[in-house]
All heavy atoms as a GROMACS GRO file, in nm:
protein
  607
    1MET      N    1   0.773  -4.437   0.670
    1MET     CA    2   0.807  -4.339   0.571
    1MET      C    3   0.877  -4.221   0.636
    1MET      O    4   0.830  -4.166   0.730
    1MET     CB    5   0.678  -4.289   0.508
    1MET     CG    6   0.670  -4.313   0.364
    1MET     SD    7   0.508  -4.253   0.314
    1MET     CE    8   0.542  -4.236   0.151
    2SER      N    9   0.987  -4.186   0.582
    2SER     CA   10   1.060  -4.071   0.637
    2SER      C   11   1.038  -3.950   0.548
    2SER      O   12   1.016  -3.961   0.428
    2SER     CB   13   1.209  -4.102   0.644
    2SER     OG   14   1.260  -4.118   0.515
    3ALA      N   15   1.046  -3.833   0.610
    3ALA     CA   16   1.025  -3.709   0.537
    3ALA      C   17   1.156  -3.674   0.467
    3ALA      O   18   1.260  -3.660   0.532
    3ALA     CB   19   0.982  -3.600   0.629
    4SER      N   20   1.153  -3.660   0.338
    4SER     CA   21   1.270  -3.617   0.266
    4SER      C   22   1.261  -3.469   0.232
    4SER      O   23   1.158  -3.406   0.257
    4SER     CB   24   1.283  -3.699   0.134
    4SER     OG   25   1.177  -3.668   0.049
    5SER      N   26   1.368  -3.417   0.176
    5SER     CA   27   1.368  -3.274   0.145
    5SER      C   28   1.271  -3.242   0.033
    5SER      O   29   1.226  -3.129   0.019
    5SER     CB   30   1.508  -3.228   0.108
    5SER     OG   31   1.549  -3.294  -0.012
    6SER      N   32   1.233  -3.342  -0.047
    6SER     CA   33   1.136  -3.315  -0.153
    6SER      C   34   0.995  -3.304  -0.101
    6SER      O   35   0.907  -3.257  -0.169
    6SER     CB   36   1.143  -3.424  -0.261
    6SER     OG   37   1.106  -3.548  -0.202
    7ASP      N   38   0.974  -3.345   0.025
    7ASP     CA   39   0.841  -3.332   0.088
    7ASP      C   40   0.820  -3.194   0.147
    7ASP      O   41   0.709  -3.160   0.182
    7ASP     CB   42   0.822  -3.438   0.196
    7ASP     CG   43   0.815  -3.580   0.137
    7ASP    OD1   44   0.782  -3.590   0.018
    7ASP    OD2   45   0.844  -3.674   0.211
    8ASP      N   46   0.928  -3.118   0.160
    8ASP     CA   47   0.914  -2.984   0.216
    8ASP      C   48   0.842  -2.892   0.117
    8ASP      O   49   0.853  -2.907  -0.005
    8ASP     CB   50   1.052  -2.924   0.244
    8ASP     CG   51   1.124  -2.999   0.356
    8ASP    OD1   52   1.055  -3.063   0.437
    8ASP    OD2   53   1.249  -2.992   0.362
    9PRO      N   54   0.767  -2.795   0.169
    9PRO     CA   55   0.703  -2.699   0.077
    9PRO      C   56   0.809  -2.619   0.002
    9PRO      O   57   0.917  -2.596   0.054
    9PRO     CB   58   0.618  -2.613   0.170
    9PRO     CG   59   0.665  -2.638   0.306
    9PRO     CD   60   0.735  -2.770   0.307
   10PRO      N   61   0.776  -2.572  -0.116
   10PRO     CA   62   0.875  -2.497  -0.195
   10PRO      C   63   0.924  -2.369  -0.126
   10PRO      O   64   1.036  -2.328  -0.150
   10PRO     CB   65   0.799  -2.462  -0.324
   10PRO     CG   66   0.682  -2.553  -0.330
   10PRO     CD   67   0.653  -2.594  -0.189
   11GLU      N   68   0.839  -2.309  -0.043
   11GLU     CA   69   0.883  -2.190   0.025
   11GLU      C   70   1.000  -2.212   0.120
   11GLU      O   71   1.082  -2.123   0.142
   11GLU     CB   72   0.768  -2.129   0.108
   11GLU     CG   73   0.649  -2.085   0.025
   11GLU     CD   74   0.552  -2.198  -0.005
   11GLU    OE1   75   0.556  -2.302   0.066
   11GLU    OE2   76   0.473  -2.185  -0.098
   12ASP      N   77   1.010  -2.334   0.175
   12ASP     CA   78   1.118  -2.364   0.266
   12ASP      C   79   1.250  -2.390   0.191
   12ASP      O   80   1.356  -2.387   0.252
   12ASP     CB   81   1.083  -2.484   0.354
   12ASP     CG   82   0.973  -2.454   0.450
   12ASP    OD1   83   0.946  -2.334   0.475
   12ASP    OD2   84   0.911  -2.550   0.500
   13MET      N   85   1.244  -2.417   0.063
   13MET     CA   86   1.363  -2.447  -0.015
   13MET      C   87   1.434  -2.319  -0.065
   13MET      O   88   1.542  -2.326  -0.117
   13MET     CB   89   1.327  -2.537  -0.132
   13MET     CG   90   1.281  -2.672  -0.093
   13MET     SD   91   1.247  -2.765  -0.241
   13MET     CE   92   1.118  -2.871  -0.183
   14VAL      N   93   1.368  -2.205  -0.053
   14VAL     CA   94   1.422  -2.081  -0.106
   14VAL      C   95   1.473  -1.995   0.010
   14VAL      O   96   1.405  -1.980   0.111
   14VAL     CB   97   1.315  -2.004  -0.185
   14VAL    CG1   98   1.369  -1.871  -0.234
   14VAL    CG2   99   1.262  -2.089  -0.299
   15ASP      N  100   1.594  -1.939  -0.006
   15ASP     CA  101   1.648  -1.851   0.096
   15ASP      C  102   1.586  -1.712   0.078
   15ASP      O  103   1.607  -1.647  -0.023
   15ASP     CB  104   1.798  -1.842   0.084
   15ASP     CG  105   1.860  -1.749   0.184
   15ASP    OD1  106   1.800  -1.731   0.293
   15ASP    OD2  107   1.969  -1.693   0.157
   16THR      N  108   1.507  -1.668   0.174
   16THR     CA  109   1.439  -1.538   0.166
   16THR      C  110   1.492  -1.439   0.268
   16THR      O  111   1.431  -1.339   0.295
   16THR     CB  112   1.288  -1.556   0.185
   16THR    OG1  113   1.265  -1.616   0.312
   16THR    CG2  114   1.228  -1.640   0.077
   17GLU      N  115   1.609  -1.465   0.322
   17GLU     CA  116   1.664  -1.377   0.426
   17GLU      C  117   1.713  -1.244   0.370
   17GLU      O  118   1.686  -1.139   0.422
   17GLU     CB  119   1.779  -1.446   0.499
   17GLU     CG  120   1.732  -1.559   0.588
   17GLU     CD  121   1.640  -1.512   0.700
   17GLU    OE1  122   1.667  -1.408   0.760
   17GLU    OE2  123   1.539  -1.580   0.722
   18ASN      N  124   1.788  -1.248   0.262
   18ASN     CA  125   1.850  -1.126   0.207
   18ASN      C  126   1.791  -1.091   0.071
   18ASN      O  127   1.865  -1.061  -0.024
   18ASN     CB  128   2.001  -1.142   0.196
   18ASN     CG  129   2.064  -1.155   0.333
   18ASN    OD1  130   2.026  -1.085   0.426
   18ASN    ND2  131   2.160  -1.244   0.348
   19VAL      N  132   1.663  -1.093   0.062
   19VAL     CA  133   1.598  -1.061  -0.065
   19VAL      C  134   1.570  -0.911  -0.068
   19VAL      O  135   1.512  -0.853   0.022
   19VAL     CB  136   1.464  -1.139  -0.078
   19VAL    CG1  137   1.394  -1.102  -0.208
   19VAL    CG2  138   1.493  -1.288  -0.075
   20GLY      N  139   1.613  -0.848  -0.176
   20GLY     CA  140   1.592  -0.705  -0.190
   20GLY      C  141   1.467  -0.675  -0.272
   20GLY      O  142   1.402  -0.766  -0.323
   21GLY      N  143   1.436  -0.549  -0.284
   21GLY     CA  144   1.322  -0.509  -0.363
   21GLY      C  145   1.363  -0.486  -0.506
   21GLY      O  146   1.461  -0.541  -0.558
   22LEU      N  147   1.290  -0.399  -0.572
   22LEU     CA  148   1.320  -0.368  -0.713
   22LEU      C  149   1.448  -0.286  -0.727
   22LEU      O  150   1.498  -0.271  -0.838
   22LEU     CB  151   1.205  -0.290  -0.774
   22LEU     CG  152   1.079  -0.372  -0.801
   22LEU    CD1  153   0.970  -0.280  -0.855
   22LEU    CD2  154   1.104  -0.483  -0.899
   23GLY      N  155   1.502  -0.236  -0.618
   23GLY     CA  156   1.622  -0.157  -0.624
   23GLY      C  157   1.739  -0.231  -0.685
   23GLY      O  158   1.834  -0.171  -0.736
   24GLU      N  159   1.733  -0.363  -0.680
   24GLU     CA  160   1.843  -0.442  -0.740
   24GLU      C  161   1.838  -0.446  -0.889
   24GLU      O  162   1.940  -0.471  -0.955
   24GLU     CB  163   1.839  -0.583  -0.683
   24GLU     CG  164   1.862  -0.591  -0.534
   24GLU     CD  165   1.849  -0.732  -0.480
   24GLU    OE1  166   1.817  -0.820  -0.557
   24GLU    OE2  167   1.870  -0.748  -0.359
   25ILE      N  168   1.720  -0.426  -0.950
   25ILE     CA  169   1.710  -0.438  -1.093
   25ILE      C  170   1.677  -0.304  -1.164
   25ILE      O  171   1.668  -0.301  -1.286
   25ILE     CB  172   1.601  -0.543  -1.133
   25ILE    CG1  173   1.466  -0.503  -1.078
   25ILE    CG2  174   1.642  -0.679  -1.085
   25ILE    CD1  175   1.353  -0.591  -1.126
   26ILE      N  176   1.666  -0.199  -1.087
   26ILE     CA  177   1.637  -0.066  -1.144
   26ILE      C  178   1.764  -0.013  -1.211
   26ILE      O  179   1.869  -0.015  -1.150
   26ILE     CB  180   1.587   0.032  -1.036
   26ILE    CG1  181   1.460  -0.019  -0.972
   26ILE    CG2  182   1.571   0.169  -1.089
   26ILE    CD1  183   1.340  -0.014  -1.061
   27PRO      N  184   1.757   0.036  -1.334
   27PRO     CA  185   1.875   0.094  -1.398
   27PRO      C  186   1.921   0.221  -1.322
   27PRO      O  187   1.839   0.288  -1.262
   27PRO     CB  188   1.827   0.131  -1.537
   27PRO     CG  189   1.690   0.081  -1.552
   27PRO     CD  190   1.640   0.034  -1.420
   28PRO      N  191   2.048   0.249  -1.328
   28PRO     CA  192   2.100   0.366  -1.255
   28PRO      C  193   2.034   0.499  -1.290
   28PRO      O  194   2.016   0.584  -1.203
   28PRO     CB  195   2.249   0.372  -1.294
   28PRO     CG  196   2.280   0.233  -1.338
   28PRO     CD  197   2.156   0.175  -1.398
   29TRP      N  198   1.992   0.516  -1.415
   29TRP     CA  199   1.928   0.642  -1.450
   29TRP      C  200   1.791   0.660  -1.390
   29TRP      O  201   1.736   0.771  -1.392
   29TRP     CB  202   1.922   0.659  -1.604
   29TRP     CG  203   1.846   0.549  -1.675
   29TRP    CD1  204   1.895   0.430  -1.722
   29TRP    CD2  205   1.708   0.549  -1.706
   29TRP    NE1  206   1.797   0.360  -1.779
   29TRP    CE2  207   1.678   0.428  -1.773
   29TRP    CE3  208   1.604   0.640  -1.686
   29TRP    CZ2  209   1.554   0.394  -1.816
   29TRP    CZ3  210   1.478   0.605  -1.729
   29TRP    CH2  211   1.451   0.484  -1.794
   30MET      N  212   1.730   0.553  -1.338
   30MET     CA  213   1.599   0.563  -1.276
   30MET      C  214   1.607   0.568  -1.123
   30MET      O  215   1.502   0.574  -1.056
   30MET     CB  216   1.511   0.443  -1.315
   30MET     CG  217   1.463   0.448  -1.459
   30MET     SD  218   1.346   0.318  -1.496
   30MET     CE  219   1.204   0.373  -1.403
   31MET      N  220   1.725   0.566  -1.066
   31MET     CA  221   1.741   0.563  -0.920
   31MET      C  222   1.680   0.685  -0.852
   31MET      O  223   1.622   0.672  -0.743
   31MET     CB  224   1.887   0.543  -0.883
   31MET     CG  225   1.937   0.402  -0.906
   31MET     SD  226   1.830   0.274  -0.836
   31MET     CE  227   1.864   0.290  -0.664
   32PRO      N  228   1.690   0.808  -0.907
   32PRO     CA  229   1.624   0.920  -0.841
   32PRO      C  230   1.473   0.901  -0.827
   32PRO      O  231   1.413   0.931  -0.724
   32PRO     CB  232   1.657   1.041  -0.928
   32PRO     CG  233   1.783   1.005  -0.997
   32PRO     CD  234   1.773   0.855  -1.017
   33LEU      N  235   1.410   0.848  -0.933
   33LEU     CA  236   1.268   0.821  -0.929
   33LEU      C  237   1.239   0.709  -0.829
   33LEU      O  238   1.142   0.717  -0.751
   33LEU     CB  239   1.216   0.782  -1.068
   33LEU     CG  240   1.069   0.743  -1.078
   33LEU    CD1  241   0.983   0.863  -1.041
   33LEU    CD2  242   1.036   0.693  -1.216
   34TRP      N  243   1.322   0.605  -0.828
   34TRP     CA  244   1.302   0.494  -0.736
   34TRP      C  245   1.315   0.537  -0.590
   34TRP      O  246   1.243   0.489  -0.503
   34TRP     CB  247   1.399   0.379  -0.768
   34TRP     CG  248   1.384   0.265  -0.674
   34TRP    CD1  249   1.474   0.225  -0.580
   34TRP    CD2  250   1.270   0.178  -0.660
   34TRP    NE1  251   1.423   0.119  -0.511
   34TRP    CE2  252   1.298   0.088  -0.557
   34TRP    CE3  253   1.148   0.169  -0.726
   34TRP    CZ2  254   1.211  -0.010  -0.519
   34TRP    CZ3  255   1.059   0.073  -0.686
   34TRP    CH2  256   1.089  -0.017  -0.586
   35SER      N  257   1.406   0.629  -0.561
   35SER     CA  258   1.420   0.677  -0.426
   35SER      C  259   1.294   0.749  -0.376
   35SER      O  260   1.256   0.738  -0.262
   35SER     CB  261   1.542   0.766  -0.411
   35SER     OG  262   1.527   0.884  -0.486
   36ARG      N  263   1.226   0.819  -0.467
   36ARG     CA  264   1.099   0.883  -0.432
   36ARG      C  265   0.991   0.779  -0.402
   36ARG      O  266   0.911   0.793  -0.310
   36ARG     CB  267   1.049   0.974  -0.543
   36ARG     CG  268   1.147   1.086  -0.580
   36ARG     CD  269   1.187   1.172  -0.465
   36ARG     NE  270   1.076   1.249  -0.416
   36ARG     CZ  271   1.079   1.326  -0.308
   36ARG    NH1  272   1.187   1.334  -0.237
   36ARG    NH2  273   0.971   1.392  -0.269
   37VAL      N  274   0.988   0.672  -0.484
   37VAL     CA  275   0.893   0.562  -0.458
   37VAL      C  276   0.922   0.497  -0.323
   37VAL      O  277   0.831   0.466  -0.248
   37VAL     CB  278   0.900   0.459  -0.571
   37VAL    CG1  279   0.818   0.335  -0.538
   37VAL    CG2  280   0.851   0.521  -0.700
   38GLN      N  281   1.049   0.478  -0.292
   38GLN     CA  282   1.087   0.419  -0.161
   38GLN      C  283   1.043   0.509  -0.046
   38GLN      O  284   1.000   0.458   0.057
   38GLN     CB  285   1.238   0.396  -0.155
   38GLN     CG  286   1.284   0.272  -0.227
   38GLN     CD  287   1.222   0.149  -0.166
   38GLN    OE1  288   1.138   0.087  -0.228
   38GLN    NE2  289   1.260   0.115  -0.047
   39LEU      N  290   1.053   0.641  -0.062
   39LEU     CA  291   1.007   0.733   0.042
   39LEU      C  292   0.858   0.716   0.067
   39LEU      O  293   0.812   0.717   0.183
   39LEU     CB  294   1.041   0.877   0.005
   39LEU     CG  295   1.184   0.919   0.020
   39LEU    CD1  296   1.204   1.062  -0.034
   39LEU    CD2  297   1.228   0.912   0.163
   40ILE      N  298   0.782   0.704  -0.041
   40ILE     CA  299   0.636   0.684  -0.027
   40ILE      C  300   0.607   0.551   0.041
   40ILE      O  301   0.523   0.543   0.130
   40ILE     CB  302   0.569   0.690  -0.166
   40ILE    CG1  303   0.582   0.833  -0.222
   40ILE    CG2  304   0.423   0.647  -0.159
   40ILE    CD1  305   0.544   0.846  -0.367
   41GLN      N  306   0.679   0.447   0.003
   41GLN     CA  307   0.658   0.315   0.066
   41GLN      C  308   0.694   0.316   0.213
   41GLN      O  309   0.626   0.259   0.297
   41GLN     CB  310   0.738   0.206  -0.008
   41GLN     CG  311   0.694   0.181  -0.149
   41GLN     CD  312   0.550   0.130  -0.155
   41GLN    OE1  313   0.503   0.063  -0.066
   41GLN    NE2  314   0.485   0.159  -0.263
   42ASP      N  315   0.802   0.385   0.247
   42ASP     CA  316   0.841   0.396   0.387
   42ASP      C  317   0.735   0.474   0.467
   42ASP      O  318   0.705   0.438   0.582
   42ASP     CB  319   0.978   0.466   0.401
   42ASP     CG  320   1.091   0.381   0.346
   42ASP    OD1  321   1.072   0.259   0.332
   42ASP    OD2  322   1.197   0.440   0.318
   43PHE      N  323   0.679   0.580   0.409
   43PHE     CA  324   0.573   0.655   0.475
   43PHE      C  325   0.452   0.566   0.498
   43PHE      O  326   0.394   0.568   0.605
   43PHE     CB  327   0.535   0.776   0.387
   43PHE     CG  328   0.419   0.856   0.446
   43PHE    CD1  329   0.442   0.947   0.545
   43PHE    CD2  330   0.291   0.834   0.400
   43PHE    CE1  331   0.337   1.020   0.599
   43PHE    CE2  332   0.185   0.905   0.452
   43PHE     CZ  333   0.208   0.999   0.554
   44ARG      N  334   0.416   0.487   0.396
   44ARG     CA  335   0.299   0.398   0.412
   44ARG      C  336   0.324   0.290   0.516
   44ARG      O  337   0.234   0.255   0.590
   44ARG     CB  338   0.268   0.331   0.278
   44ARG     CG  339   0.207   0.428   0.177
   44ARG     CD  340   0.181   0.360   0.045
   44ARG     NE  341   0.088   0.253   0.060
   44ARG     CZ  342   0.070   0.154  -0.026
   44ARG    NH1  343   0.144   0.152  -0.136
   44ARG    NH2  344  -0.017   0.059  -0.006
   45ASP      N  345   0.445   0.240   0.524
   45ASP     CA  346   0.477   0.139   0.628
   45ASP      C  347   0.471   0.199   0.766
   45ASP      O  348   0.428   0.135   0.861
   45ASP     CB  349   0.619   0.081   0.605
   45ASP     CG  350   0.624  -0.007   0.483
   45ASP    OD1  351   0.517  -0.056   0.439
   45ASP    OD2  352   0.736  -0.031   0.432
   46THR      N  353   0.514   0.324   0.781
   46THR     CA  354   0.518   0.388   0.910
   46THR      C  355   0.381   0.442   0.954
   46THR      O  356   0.337   0.420   1.067
   46THR     CB  357   0.618   0.507   0.910
   46THR    OG1  358   0.745   0.456   0.867
   46THR    CG2  359   0.632   0.567   1.049
   47HIS      N  360   0.313   0.514   0.864
   47HIS     CA  361   0.191   0.585   0.900
   47HIS      C  362   0.068   0.533   0.829
   47HIS      O  363  -0.033   0.606   0.822
   47HIS     CB  364   0.206   0.735   0.869
   47HIS     CG  365   0.323   0.797   0.934
   47HIS    ND1  366   0.331   0.817   1.070
   47HIS    CD2  367   0.440   0.845   0.883
   47HIS    CE1  368   0.446   0.874   1.097
   47HIS    NE2  369   0.515   0.892   0.986
   48GLY      N  370   0.071   0.415   0.772
   48GLY     CA  371  -0.038   0.364   0.692
   48GLY      C  372  -0.175   0.368   0.755
   48GLY      O  373  -0.270   0.430   0.702
   49PRO      N  374  -0.197   0.302   0.870
   49PRO     CA  375  -0.332   0.302   0.930
   49PRO      C  376  -0.383   0.440   0.967
   49PRO      O  377  -0.500   0.470   0.945
   49PRO     CB  378  -0.315   0.214   1.054
   49PRO     CG  379  -0.197   0.128   1.024
   49PRO     CD  380  -0.107   0.213   0.941
   50THR      N  381  -0.297   0.525   1.021
   50THR     CA  382  -0.341   0.661   1.058
   50THR      C  383  -0.375   0.742   0.933
   50THR      O  384  -0.475   0.812   0.932
   50THR     CB  385  -0.227   0.732   1.135
   50THR    OG1  386  -0.190   0.651   1.244
   50THR    CG2  387  -0.269   0.868   1.183
   51TYR      N  388  -0.294   0.729   0.831
   51TYR     CA  389  -0.317   0.801   0.705
   51TYR      C  390  -0.451   0.756   0.643
   51TYR      O  391  -0.529   0.840   0.597
   51TYR     CB  392  -0.200   0.772   0.611
   51TYR     CG  393  -0.215   0.833   0.473
   51TYR    CD1  394  -0.201   0.970   0.455
   51TYR    CD2  395  -0.245   0.753   0.364
   51TYR    CE1  396  -0.212   1.027   0.330
   51TYR    CE2  397  -0.257   0.811   0.237
   51TYR     CZ  398  -0.239   0.946   0.222
   51TYR     OH  399  -0.252   1.000   0.098
   52ILE      N  400  -0.478   0.627   0.642
   52ILE     CA  401  -0.601   0.577   0.586
   52ILE      C  402  -0.724   0.628   0.664
   52ILE      O  403  -0.822   0.670   0.605
   52ILE     CB  404  -0.601   0.422   0.578
   52ILE    CG1  405  -0.500   0.379   0.473
   52ILE    CG2  406  -0.738   0.366   0.549
   52ILE    CD1  407  -0.474   0.229   0.474
   53LYS      N  408  -0.715   0.627   0.797
   53LYS     CA  409  -0.827   0.680   0.879
   53LYS      C  410  -0.849   0.827   0.849
   53LYS      O  411  -0.965   0.872   0.841
   53LYS     CB  412  -0.797   0.659   1.026
   53LYS     CG  413  -0.807   0.514   1.067
   53LYS     CD  414  -0.777   0.498   1.214
   53LYS     CE  415  -0.774   0.353   1.254
   53LYS     NZ  416  -0.735   0.334   1.393
   54PHE      N  417  -0.742   0.904   0.832
   54PHE     CA  418  -0.754   1.046   0.805
   54PHE      C  419  -0.818   1.071   0.668
   54PHE      O  420  -0.909   1.154   0.655
   54PHE     CB  421  -0.613   1.110   0.810
   54PHE     CG  422  -0.613   1.254   0.786
   54PHE    CD1  423  -0.663   1.347   0.879
   54PHE    CD2  424  -0.559   1.307   0.666
   54PHE    CE1  425  -0.660   1.483   0.857
   54PHE    CE2  426  -0.557   1.444   0.644
   54PHE     CZ  427  -0.608   1.530   0.738
   55ILE      N  428  -0.775   0.997   0.568
   55ILE     CA  429  -0.831   1.013   0.434
   55ILE      C  430  -0.979   0.967   0.433
   55ILE      O  431  -1.063   1.030   0.369
   55ILE     CB  432  -0.750   0.934   0.330
   55ILE    CG1  433  -0.612   0.994   0.313
   55ILE    CG2  434  -0.821   0.924   0.196
   55ILE    CD1  435  -0.610   1.137   0.265
   56GLU      N  436  -1.011   0.859   0.504
   56GLU     CA  437  -1.151   0.815   0.512
   56GLU      C  438  -1.239   0.918   0.577
   56GLU      O  439  -1.356   0.939   0.536
   56GLU     CB  440  -1.160   0.684   0.590
   56GLU     CG  441  -1.114   0.563   0.510
   56GLU     CD  442  -1.117   0.434   0.592
   56GLU    OE1  443  -1.134   0.442   0.716
   56GLU    OE2  444  -1.106   0.329   0.530
   57ALA      N  445  -1.186   0.987   0.678
   57ALA     CA  446  -1.262   1.093   0.745
   57ALA      C  447  -1.290   1.206   0.647
   57ALA      O  448  -1.402   1.260   0.643
   57ALA     CB  449  -1.189   1.141   0.869
   58ILE      N  450  -1.191   1.248   0.572
   58ILE     CA  451  -1.208   1.357   0.476
   58ILE      C  452  -1.312   1.320   0.370
   58ILE      O  453  -1.399   1.399   0.336
   58ILE     CB  454  -1.073   1.396   0.414
   58ILE    CG1  455  -0.983   1.461   0.516
   58ILE    CG2  456  -1.090   1.484   0.293
   58ILE    CD1  457  -0.844   1.490   0.469
   59ILE      N  458  -1.298   1.196   0.321
   59ILE     CA  459  -1.394   1.152   0.215
   59ILE      C  460  -1.537   1.145   0.271
   59ILE      O  461  -1.632   1.184   0.205
   59ILE     CB  462  -1.349   1.019   0.156
   59ILE    CG1  463  -1.220   1.039   0.074
   59ILE    CG2  464  -1.456   0.956   0.070
   59ILE    CD1  465  -1.154   0.912   0.027
   60SER      N  466  -1.550   1.095   0.394
   60SER     CA  467  -1.685   1.084   0.450
   60SER      C  468  -1.747   1.222   0.475
   60SER      O  469  -1.866   1.241   0.452
   60SER     CB  470  -1.682   1.002   0.581
   60SER     OG  471  -1.610   1.070   0.680
   61ILE      N  472  -1.667   1.318   0.515
   61ILE     CA  473  -1.717   1.455   0.534
   61ILE      C  474  -1.761   1.514   0.400
   61ILE      O  475  -1.868   1.576   0.387
   61ILE     CB  476  -1.611   1.543   0.604
   61ILE    CG1  477  -1.595   1.499   0.749
   61ILE    CG2  478  -1.645   1.689   0.593
   61ILE    CD1  479  -1.475   1.561   0.820
   62ALA      N  480  -1.678   1.493   0.296
   62ALA     CA  481  -1.713   1.546   0.165
   62ALA      C  482  -1.839   1.481   0.110
   62ALA      O  483  -1.927   1.550   0.054
   62ALA     CB  484  -1.595   1.524   0.069
   63LEU      N  485  -1.853   1.350   0.126
   63LEU     CA  486  -1.971   1.281   0.076
   63LEU      C  487  -2.097   1.321   0.154
   63LEU      O  488  -2.203   1.338   0.094
   63LEU     CB  489  -1.951   1.128   0.083
   63LEU     CG  490  -1.853   1.070  -0.018
   63LEU    CD1  491  -1.835   0.922   0.008
   63LEU    CD2  492  -1.902   1.093  -0.161
   64THR      N  493  -2.083   1.337   0.286
   64THR     CA  494  -2.197   1.380   0.366
   64THR      C  495  -2.240   1.523   0.327
   64THR      O  496  -2.360   1.550   0.313
   64THR     CB  497  -2.161   1.376   0.516
   64THR    OG1  498  -2.123   1.241   0.548
   64THR    CG2  499  -2.279   1.416   0.602
   65GLY      N  500  -2.143   1.609   0.307
   65GLY     CA  501  -2.174   1.745   0.265
   65GLY      C  502  -2.242   1.746   0.128
   65GLY      O  503  -2.339   1.819   0.108
   66GLY      N  504  -2.195   1.667   0.035
   66GLY     CA  505  -2.260   1.659  -0.096
   66GLY      C  506  -2.399   1.602  -0.087
   66GLY      O  507  -2.489   1.652  -0.157
   67TYR      N  508  -2.420   1.503  -0.002
   67TYR     CA  509  -2.555   1.448   0.012
   67TYR      C  510  -2.650   1.549   0.075
   67TYR      O  511  -2.766   1.562   0.031
   67TYR     CB  512  -2.547   1.323   0.100
   67TYR     CG  513  -2.681   1.252   0.112
   67TYR    CD1  514  -2.738   1.189   0.003
   67TYR    CD2  515  -2.748   1.249   0.234
   67TYR    CE1  516  -2.860   1.124   0.014
   67TYR    CE2  517  -2.870   1.183   0.245
   67TYR     CZ  518  -2.926   1.120   0.136
   67TYR     OH  519  -3.044   1.058   0.147
   68ILE      N  520  -2.604   1.623   0.174
   68ILE     CA  521  -2.688   1.725   0.237
   68ILE      C  522  -2.719   1.836   0.136
   68ILE      O  523  -2.832   1.886   0.127
   68ILE     CB  524  -2.622   1.780   0.364
   68ILE    CG1  525  -2.621   1.673   0.472
   68ILE    CG2  526  -2.688   1.908   0.412
   68ILE    CD1  527  -2.540   1.710   0.594
   69TYR      N  528  -2.622   1.875   0.055
   69TYR     CA  529  -2.643   1.975  -0.051
   69TYR      C  530  -2.748   1.925  -0.150
   69TYR      O  531  -2.836   1.997  -0.192
   69TYR     CB  532  -2.510   2.007  -0.116
   69TYR     CG  533  -2.523   2.104  -0.232
   69TYR    CD1  534  -2.553   2.236  -0.211
   69TYR    CD2  535  -2.506   2.060  -0.362
   69TYR    CE1  536  -2.566   2.326  -0.318
   69TYR    CE2  537  -2.519   2.148  -0.471
   69TYR     CZ  538  -2.548   2.281  -0.446
   69TYR     OH  539  -2.560   2.365  -0.551
   70TRP      N  540  -2.735   1.799  -0.190
   70TRP     CA  541  -2.832   1.740  -0.283
   70TRP      C  542  -2.971   1.740  -0.224
   70TRP      O  543  -3.070   1.769  -0.291
   70TRP     CB  544  -2.788   1.598  -0.318
   70TRP     CG  545  -2.883   1.528  -0.408
   70TRP    CD1  546  -2.893   1.541  -0.544
   70TRP    CD2  547  -2.986   1.439  -0.368
   70TRP    NE1  548  -2.995   1.459  -0.591
   70TRP    CE2  549  -3.053   1.395  -0.484
   70TRP    CE3  550  -3.028   1.387  -0.246
   70TRP    CZ2  551  -3.160   1.307  -0.481
   70TRP    CZ3  552  -3.133   1.298  -0.241
   70TRP    CH2  553  -3.198   1.259  -0.358
   71LEU      N  554  -2.984   1.704  -0.095
   71LEU     CA  555  -3.113   1.704  -0.030
   71LEU      C  556  -3.176   1.844  -0.026
   71LEU      O  557  -3.298   1.859  -0.047
   71LEU     CB  558  -3.102   1.649   0.112
   71LEU     CG  559  -3.093   1.497   0.124
   71LEU    CD1  560  -3.071   1.456   0.268
   71LEU    CD2  561  -3.218   1.431   0.069
   72THR      N  562  -3.094   1.947   0.002
   72THR     CA  563  -3.148   2.083   0.005
   72THR      C  564  -3.193   2.125  -0.133
   72THR      O  565  -3.295   2.194  -0.147
   72THR     CB  566  -3.047   2.181   0.061
   72THR    OG1  567  -2.929   2.177  -0.019
   72THR    CG2  568  -3.013   2.152   0.205
   73LEU      N  569  -3.122   2.085  -0.237
   73LEU     CA  570  -3.165   2.117  -0.373
   73LEU      C  571  -3.293   2.041  -0.409
   73LEU      O  572  -3.384   2.094  -0.472
   73LEU     CB  573  -3.056   2.085  -0.475
   73LEU     CG  574  -2.934   2.173  -0.476
   73LEU    CD1  575  -2.832   2.120  -0.577
   73LEU    CD2  576  -2.968   2.315  -0.508
   74TYR      N  577  -3.301   1.917  -0.369
   74TYR     CA  578  -3.414   1.833  -0.405
   74TYR      C  579  -3.543   1.878  -0.333
   74TYR      O  580  -3.648   1.888  -0.395
   74TYR     CB  581  -3.384   1.688  -0.372
   74TYR     CG  582  -3.487   1.591  -0.415
   74TYR    CD1  583  -3.502   1.560  -0.551
   74TYR    CD2  584  -3.576   1.533  -0.326
   74TYR    CE1  585  -3.598   1.470  -0.594
   74TYR    CE2  586  -3.673   1.444  -0.366
   74TYR     CZ  587  -3.685   1.412  -0.502
   74TYR     OH  588  -3.781   1.327  -0.544
   75PHE      N  589  -3.531   1.902  -0.201
   75PHE     CA  590  -3.651   1.934  -0.124
   75PHE      C  591  -3.676   2.086  -0.119
   75PHE      O  592  -3.789   2.128  -0.100
   75PHE     CB  593  -3.642   1.881   0.020
   75PHE     CG  594  -3.652   1.731   0.024
   75PHE    CD1  595  -3.550   1.653   0.073
   75PHE    CD2  596  -3.767   1.668  -0.021
   75PHE    CE1  597  -3.561   1.516   0.077
   75PHE    CE2  598  -3.779   1.530  -0.014
   75PHE     CZ  599  -3.676   1.453   0.034
   76GLY      N  600  -3.575   2.165  -0.134
   76GLY     CA  601  -3.594   2.310  -0.124
   76GLY      C  602  -3.615   2.379  -0.256
   76GLY      O  603  -3.648   2.496  -0.261
   77GLY      N  604  -3.586   2.311  -0.366
   77GLY     CA  605  -3.590   2.374  -0.495
   77GLY      C  606  -3.722   2.373  -0.556
   77GLY      O  607  -3.781   2.444  -0.625
   0.00000   0.00000   0.00000
């Protein structure tokens, strides 16, 4: 049995080299808004892991502070 082109997975049959994002289908009047979305996406691609660690640290500090405040109200009140 020989492998034919129909035996290839569908992903191999599609050219994905020059595939663009939504910028190809966005109407011209929405391009200023789309450029802002692209800036956010570029920021996430560049600084994503660091940004997430920073936000997690802020949230954990806020939650710890709230829990300590709740404990002081519960036991001290």
